[in-house]
C-alpha positions as CSV (number, residue, x, y, z in Angstrom):
1,M,77.4,-36.6,-27.9
2,R,73.6,-37.0,-27.9
3,T,71.9,-39.0,-25.2
4,R,70.9,-42.5,-26.4
5,I,67.6,-44.0,-25.3
6,A,66.9,-47.7,-25.8
7,V,63.2,-48.0,-26.3
8,I,61.4,-51.2,-25.2
9,S,58.0,-51.3,-26.7
10,D,55.8,-53.4,-29.0
11,T,55.3,-50.4,-31.3
12,R,58.1,-48.9,-33.5
13,A,59.6,-45.7,-32.2
14,A,60.5,-44.9,-35.8
15,D,56.7,-44.6,-36.5
16,G,56.4,-42.0,-33.7
17,P,53.7,-43.6,-31.5
18,Y,52.5,-40.9,-29.0
19,G,54.9,-38.5,-30.6
20,I,58.0,-40.3,-29.1
21,D,60.0,-39.3,-32.2
22,L,59.9,-35.7,-30.9
23,L,62.6,-36.7,-28.4
24,E,65.0,-36.6,-31.3
25,G,64.4,-32.9,-31.6
26,L,65.3,-32.5,-27.9
27,G,68.7,-34.0,-28.4
28,Y,68.1,-37.7,-28.0
29,V,68.9,-40.7,-30.3
30,L,66.2,-43.4,-30.2
31,T,67.3,-47.0,-30.6
32,Q,65.1,-50.0,-30.7
33,A,65.4,-53.7,-31.6
34,S,63.7,-54.6,-34.9
35,P,60.5,-56.7,-34.7
36,A,60.5,-60.4,-35.2
37,R,60.5,-61.0,-38.9
38,H,60.2,-64.8,-39.4
39,A,57.0,-66.7,-38.7
40,W,58.8,-69.3,-36.5
41,H,60.3,-66.5,-34.5
42,R,56.9,-64.8,-33.9
43,K,55.3,-68.2,-33.1
44,L,58.0,-69.0,-30.5
45,R,57.8,-65.5,-29.1
46,D,54.0,-65.7,-28.7
47,V,54.1,-69.1,-27.0
48,I,56.8,-68.1,-24.5
49,E,55.2,-64.7,-23.7
50,H,51.7,-66.2,-23.4
51,R,52.9,-68.8,-20.9
52,T,55.0,-66.4,-18.8
53,G,52.8,-63.4,-19.2
54,V,55.9,-61.2,-19.6
55,P,57.1,-59.6,-22.8
56,S,60.6,-60.9,-23.2
57,D,61.6,-61.3,-26.8
58,H,62.1,-57.6,-27.5
59,V,63.9,-57.1,-24.2
60,L,66.4,-59.9,-24.9
61,R,67.1,-58.7,-28.4
62,S,67.8,-55.2,-27.0
63,M,70.8,-56.2,-25.0
64,Q,73.4,-54.6,-27.2
65,L,71.3,-51.4,-27.6
66,V,71.0,-51.2,-23.8
67,R,74.7,-51.7,-23.4
68,D,75.3,-48.6,-25.6
69,A,72.4,-46.5,-24.1
70,D,72.3,-43.8,-21.5
71,V,68.7,-44.6,-20.6
72,V,66.2,-47.4,-21.1
73,L,62.6,-46.3,-21.7
74,A,59.9,-49.0,-21.4
75,F,56.6,-48.1,-23.0
76,L,54.2,-49.2,-21.5
77,E,54.4,-51.0,-18.1
78,S,54.3,-54.6,-19.2
79,H,57.6,-54.0,-21.1
80,A,59.3,-52.9,-18.0
81,Q,58.9,-56.1,-16.0
82,L,61.8,-58.1,-17.4
83,P,64.2,-55.1,-17.6
84,S,63.2,-54.3,-14.0
85,A,63.9,-57.9,-12.8
86,L,67.3,-57.9,-14.6
87,R,68.3,-54.5,-13.2
88,A,67.2,-55.5,-9.7
89,R,69.3,-58.7,-9.8
90,G,72.4,-56.8,-11.0
91,I,72.4,-58.4,-14.5
92,R,74.2,-56.3,-17.1
93,P,73.7,-54.3,-19.2
94,F,70.4,-53.4,-17.4
95,A,72.2,-53.2,-14.0
96,T,74.2,-50.2,-15.1
97,T,71.7,-48.3,-17.2
98,P,68.9,-46.2,-15.7
99,L,65.4,-47.6,-16.4
100,A,62.3,-45.4,-16.9
101,M,58.8,-46.5,-17.7
102,I,55.6,-44.9,-18.8
103,A,52.7,-46.6,-17.0
104,C,49.1,-46.3,-18.0
105,W,46.9,-48.9,-16.2
106,L,49.2,-50.0,-13.4
107,A,47.8,-47.7,-10.6
108,D,44.3,-48.8,-11.5
109,D,45.3,-52.5,-11.4
110,L,47.0,-52.0,-8.1
111,R,44.2,-50.3,-6.3
112,R,41.8,-53.2,-7.2
113,L,44.0,-55.8,-5.5
114,P,44.3,-56.9,-1.8
115,A,47.2,-55.4,0.0
116,T,49.5,-58.4,-0.3
117,E,48.8,-58.8,-4.0
118,R,49.5,-55.0,-4.5
119,R,52.9,-55.4,-2.9
120,R,53.7,-58.5,-5.1
121,L,52.7,-56.7,-8.3
122,A,54.6,-53.5,-7.4
123,G,57.6,-55.7,-6.6
124,R,57.9,-56.5,-10.3
125,Y,58.9,-52.9,-10.9
126,R,61.5,-52.6,-8.1
127,G,64.3,-52.1,-10.6
128,V,62.6,-49.2,-12.3
129,D,64.2,-45.8,-11.4
130,L,61.5,-43.5,-12.8
131,T,57.8,-44.3,-13.3
132,M,55.8,-41.7,-15.3
133,V,52.0,-41.7,-15.1
134,F,49.4,-39.5,-16.9
135,S,47.8,-38.0,-13.8
136,A,49.1,-37.0,-10.4
137,N,46.4,-38.8,-8.5
138,Q,48.1,-42.1,-9.3
139,I,51.3,-41.2,-7.5
140,D,49.9,-42.0,-4.0
141,V,48.5,-45.3,-5.2
142,L,51.9,-46.4,-6.5
143,I,53.8,-45.2,-3.4
144,D,51.3,-46.9,-1.1
145,A,51.9,-50.2,-3.0
146,G,55.6,-50.0,-2.5
147,F,57.1,-47.7,-5.1
148,H,59.8,-45.4,-3.6
149,E,59.1,-41.7,-2.8
150,G,60.4,-39.5,-5.6
151,S,60.4,-42.4,-8.2
152,V,56.9,-41.6,-9.5
153,E,56.2,-38.5,-11.5
154,A,53.2,-37.2,-13.4
155,I,53.5,-36.1,-17.0
156,P,50.7,-34.7,-19.2
157,F,49.3,-36.9,-21.9
158,G,49.3,-35.3,-25.3
159,F,47.9,-35.3,-28.9
160,A,49.2,-34.5,-32.4
161,P,48.0,-31.0,-33.1
162,Q,48.6,-31.3,-36.9
163,Q,46.2,-34.3,-36.9
164,H,43.4,-32.4,-35.1
165,P,43.3,-28.7,-36.1
166,P,40.6,-26.4,-34.9
167,V,37.3,-26.4,-36.9
168,D,35.0,-23.4,-37.2
169,F,32.0,-23.8,-35.0
170,G,29.7,-22.8,-37.8
171,T,30.5,-26.0,-39.7
172,R,29.4,-28.3,-36.9
173,D,26.1,-30.0,-36.7
174,S,24.1,-30.5,-33.4
175,S,24.8,-34.2,-33.2
176,I,26.1,-36.1,-30.1
177,V,28.8,-38.7,-30.7
178,A,30.3,-41.1,-28.2
179,V,33.7,-42.5,-29.2
180,G,36.2,-44.9,-27.7
181,F,36.7,-48.5,-26.6
182,D,39.0,-48.0,-23.5
183,R,38.1,-50.5,-20.7
184,G,36.9,-47.6,-18.6
185,R,34.1,-46.6,-20.8
186,D,30.6,-46.5,-19.2
187,Y,28.1,-46.5,-22.1
188,T,25.4,-47.9,-19.9
189,T,25.1,-44.6,-18.1
190,L,24.9,-42.7,-21.4
191,F,22.2,-45.1,-22.7
192,E,20.1,-44.5,-19.6
193,A,20.6,-40.8,-19.9
194,V,19.4,-40.5,-23.5
195,Q,16.6,-43.1,-23.3
196,G,13.2,-41.6,-24.0
197,T,14.7,-38.2,-25.0
198,D,14.9,-36.5,-28.4
199,L,18.7,-36.7,-28.2
200,H,20.4,-38.9,-30.8
201,V,23.8,-40.5,-30.2
202,D,26.1,-41.9,-32.9
203,L,28.3,-44.5,-31.1
204,Y,31.7,-45.5,-32.2
205,C,33.2,-48.3,-30.1
206,S,33.8,-52.1,-30.1
207,E,31.0,-54.6,-29.6
208,G,32.7,-55.6,-26.4
209,N,32.0,-52.2,-24.9
210,I,28.3,-52.7,-25.1
211,A,27.9,-56.4,-24.8
212,A,26.0,-56.1,-21.5
213,S,23.8,-53.2,-22.6
214,R,20.7,-52.7,-24.6
215,L,20.9,-49.9,-27.1
216,P,18.1,-47.4,-27.0
217,E,16.4,-46.6,-30.3
218,N,18.0,-43.2,-30.4
219,V,21.6,-44.6,-30.3
220,T,23.1,-45.7,-33.6
221,F,26.0,-48.1,-33.3
222,H,28.8,-47.7,-35.9
223,G,31.5,-50.0,-34.5
224,V,35.2,-49.1,-34.8
225,V,36.0,-47.0,-37.8
226,P,39.3,-46.1,-39.5
227,Y,41.3,-43.3,-38.1
228,D,40.5,-40.7,-40.8
229,E,36.8,-41.3,-40.4
230,Y,37.2,-40.9,-36.6
231,R,38.9,-37.6,-37.2
232,A,36.0,-36.4,-39.4
233,V,33.4,-37.6,-36.8
234,I,34.9,-35.6,-33.9
235,S,35.5,-32.6,-36.2
236,R,31.9,-32.1,-37.2
237,A,30.1,-33.2,-34.0
238,G,28.2,-30.8,-31.8
239,I,29.0,-32.7,-28.6
240,V,31.5,-35.5,-28.0
241,A,30.5,-37.6,-25.0
242,V,33.1,-39.5,-23.1
243,P,31.3,-41.4,-20.3
244,T,33.6,-43.4,-18.0
245,S,33.8,-45.2,-14.7
246,E,36.1,-43.7,-12.2
247,M,39.5,-45.2,-13.0
248,A,42.8,-44.2,-11.4
249,Y,44.2,-43.2,-14.9
250,P,42.5,-40.6,-17.1
251,S,40.3,-43.0,-19.0
252,G,39.1,-41.4,-22.2
253,Q,41.8,-38.7,-22.4
254,T,42.8,-39.5,-26.0
255,V,39.4,-38.9,-27.4
256,A,38.7,-35.9,-25.1
257,L,41.9,-34.2,-26.0
258,E,41.7,-34.8,-29.7
259,A,38.0,-33.8,-29.9
260,A,38.7,-30.7,-27.8
261,A,41.6,-29.8,-30.1
262,T,39.1,-29.4,-32.9
263,G,36.8,-27.2,-30.9
264,A,34.1,-29.7,-30.1
265,C,32.0,-29.4,-26.9
266,I,33.2,-32.2,-24.6
267,A,30.9,-34.0,-22.1
268,L,33.1,-35.9,-19.6
269,T,32.8,-37.9,-16.5
270,S,34.2,-35.8,-13.7
271,T,37.0,-38.2,-12.4
272,P,40.0,-37.0,-10.4
273,A,42.3,-38.0,-13.2
274,L,40.4,-36.1,-15.9
275,L,40.1,-33.0,-13.7
276,E,43.8,-32.6,-14.2
277,Y,43.0,-32.0,-17.9
278,F,39.6,-30.3,-18.0
279,S,37.6,-27.9,-15.8
280,P,34.1,-26.5,-15.8
281,A,35.4,-23.7,-18.0
282,T,36.5,-26.2,-20.7
283,A,34.1,-29.1,-20.6
284,L,30.7,-30.3,-19.5
285,L,31.8,-32.3,-16.4
286,L,29.2,-34.8,-15.2
287,P,29.2,-37.3,-12.2
288,A,30.0,-40.9,-12.7
289,H,27.1,-43.4,-13.0
290,D,24.5,-40.7,-12.7
291,P,22.1,-40.9,-15.7
292,R,19.9,-38.1,-14.5
293,A,22.8,-35.6,-14.3
294,W,24.0,-36.8,-17.7
295,R,20.6,-36.3,-19.2
296,A,20.2,-32.8,-17.8
297,G,23.7,-31.8,-19.0
298,L,23.4,-33.2,-22.5
299,L,19.9,-31.6,-22.9
300,R,21.2,-28.3,-21.8
301,A,24.2,-28.3,-24.1
302,A,22.3,-29.8,-27.0
303,G,19.7,-27.0,-26.7
304,D,22.1,-24.1,-26.4
305,P,24.6,-23.5,-29.2
306,A,26.2,-20.7,-27.2
307,V,27.2,-23.1,-24.4
308,R,28.7,-25.5,-27.0
309,E,30.6,-22.8,-28.7
310,R,31.9,-21.3,-25.5
311,L,33.1,-24.6,-24.0
312,G,34.5,-25.9,-27.4
313,S,36.5,-22.7,-28.0
314,A,37.9,-22.7,-24.4
315,A,38.8,-26.4,-24.6
316,C,40.5,-25.9,-28.0
317,D,42.7,-23.1,-26.7
318,H,43.5,-25.0,-23.5
319,V,44.6,-28.3,-24.9
320,H,46.6,-26.7,-27.7
321,A,48.4,-24.7,-25.1
322,H,49.1,-27.4,-22.6
323,F,48.6,-31.0,-23.9
324,T,50.4,-31.5,-27.2
325,Y,52.8,-34.3,-27.7
326,E,55.6,-31.7,-27.6
327,S,54.5,-30.7,-24.1
328,M,54.4,-34.4,-23.0
329,W,57.9,-35.2,-24.2
330,R,59.4,-31.9,-22.9
331,H,58.2,-33.0,-19.4
332,V,60.0,-36.4,-20.0
333,D,63.1,-34.5,-21.0
334,A,63.0,-32.4,-17.9
335,L,62.7,-35.4,-15.7
336,F,65.6,-37.1,-17.4
337,R,67.7,-34.0,-17.0
338,S,66.8,-33.6,-13.3
339,R,68.2,-37.1,-12.7
340,G,71.5,-36.4,-14.6
341,W,70.7,-38.9,-17.3
342,V,71.3,-36.5,-20.2
343,R,74.6,-35.9,-21.9
344,E,75.1,-32.2,-21.9
345,G,76.7,-30.6,-25.0
C-alpha cells in the first residue's frame, strides 16, 4: 500500500503548490479536505479564525482523512497549531498520527520575542513530531525556544525548472530589476545605492514595500505584475537585485532561485540563510544595509558583461542541480523514511 499524507493547508495540494504533487511520484497518496464552498461557511470560518487567530476549519474537516492517513503534513506553520494542540492533548485521530510541518517565518518570529514569549509561542507546536525549515541556521533558534533536539531539520527550498528554463546570455539586456514583496525586502538600501548614478532599476513589488521610501528618479515602479510577465522580466534582465534585511529564513529565495535558473546575474544580501543557497561563485553577495557596498557591486556588474555572464551561468547550473522542487520533496521523503513513517512495498 502507498503511504497516505493528509495535507493541512490553505492551498490545494491538487494544484501542486511548491511542487507538493511530486510526492505522488515518490510513492505517496495526498489527501486534503475540500475548501469551503458556501458563502455562509466561508463567512463563519473567517469570523472564527479571525477571532482565534488559528486556522481551524480545514483541520476539523480533515478528521476522517487524518484517521486514514499515515502522516499529517501542515503547510505552513499556522496550519500546524490546532493539529499540534490536539495531538499534544491525546485527541484522536491526531494523537495517533505523526505530525510534520514545514515552517517559513517561525524562527524569525521567535527570535524577535522576549524569552518568555518565545517559549509560549514554541509551546503551540509541542505536538509536532517533525519541523522542516528552509535553512539550517534556523535550527538552533527553534531548539533554543523549546523545540526538541532532532525534531527540526533543514530542507532545501526549490523551484519549478520547467517554468524557468535557462536563457541565452546574448538575449539579455543590461537592465537591473528588483522583484518581490516578501516582508524581508530592503528596498531603501537599494534606492540609496543607485541614487545619483547612471544605473536604472525597474522595481516590481507592492506599494507597501516602499511606503516609507522615496523613489529616486532612476527607479521605475511597476507594482505587482502577473506571473507570466514576472517570468519574462527575470528572463531578460541583466541583473536581478534581491536586497533584504537579515532574516532568520532565506528571505528572497524564490526570486533568487527562479532568476538564477534562467541564467540571470543575481545580486543578493549576504545573509546566513541565503549563504546556504548561493556563494561568491554564483551570486554578487553584498552586505545588509550598506548602500555604498551595493552601489560598488552593482556598478561593477553593470559595467562588466563578463562578470554577469560568469555569475549567471554558474548560478544557473548550481540551482538546477541542487534546488528544484524534486530535490526539495526528495529530502522530505528521506526524512519521513528515516522516521519509519513510510509504508514499504
